[in-house]
C-alpha positions, 0 to 999 in steps of 0.5 A, a space after each residue: 714136283 719139278 724144278 721147272 713147276 717150282 720156278 713158274 708157280 713161284 713166278 706166278 706167285 710173284 706176278 699175283 702178290 706183293 710181299 711186305 715185311 711188315 717190321 721194316 714196313 712199320 717200325 714198332 710193328 708188334 703183331 705175331 704176323 711178320 709178313 702182309 701179302 698184297 694181292 687180289 685174292 683172298 687168303 684160302 685161295 693163296 693157300 690153295 694155289 701157292 702152298 709152298 709161298 704160304 708156309 713159308 710165310 706164315 703167318 701173314 695179313 692179306 691185304 687187298 690189292 688197293 694198298 699199294 696205291 694208298 701206300 704210294 699215295 702215303 710214301 709221295 706225301 712224305 716226300 712231299 712234306 720232307 721237301 717242304 721242309 727241307 726248301 723251308 729251312 734256314 741256309 744256315 740250319 737255324 730255325 727261328 723258333 729255337 730261340 723261344 723254345 730253348 731259352 723262355 727266359 729270354 724269348 719276348 714276344 713282339 706282339 707289335 711286330 706279329 700284329 703289323 706283318 699279320 696286318 699287312 698280309 692280309 692287305 697284301 692277300 686282299 689285293 689278289 682276285 677271289 680264285 688266286 687267293 683260293 689257290 694260293 692258300 689251298 697251296 700253301 696253307 692246306 698243302 694240296 698239289 697243283 693237280 689236287 686244286 685242279 682238279 678241285 676246280 676243274 682247271 690244269 695244274 699248269 694253270 693252278 701254277 700261273 694264278 698262284 705265280 701270279 699271286 706270289 708277285 702280286 705280294 711280292 709288289 704289295 711288299 716291294 711297295 710298302 719297303 720303298 714308303 
């Protein structure tokens, strides 16, 4: 085979297949396969059309092309989770639950305070419309994106964001009025 033919086959393989090194993609993976080839082709088709590449990655798994969508969604969700945890951390890196986790002997839960906070939050949420409440719960408690919520209720992500912002303002106003009393 000529060098140009080999590079053309290699280029065609790269267009039709994506190779994943399993030990890096999945830490702790213990299978005998070192690679996964993501393609719309079957294993037999890959071995027939690209024998050199199949030998160099053998033994390998063949994954359907839809795996790339799942993998992208998984990575996006992980990034979203990381960003939310960064936004919700204390400025000084102190986590309120550290005390009760590491010093159980000095931690005494304040049931009255918890009850009052829960009661006040429930009262604040009662001030919201059903639409605002449902979207707020989906966004903050069910970890859905604005797009997911919009698709569910049949509106744009911008409209969802507007109603969530409105709900937050109503809750802030409710708590501000409690502080002024």
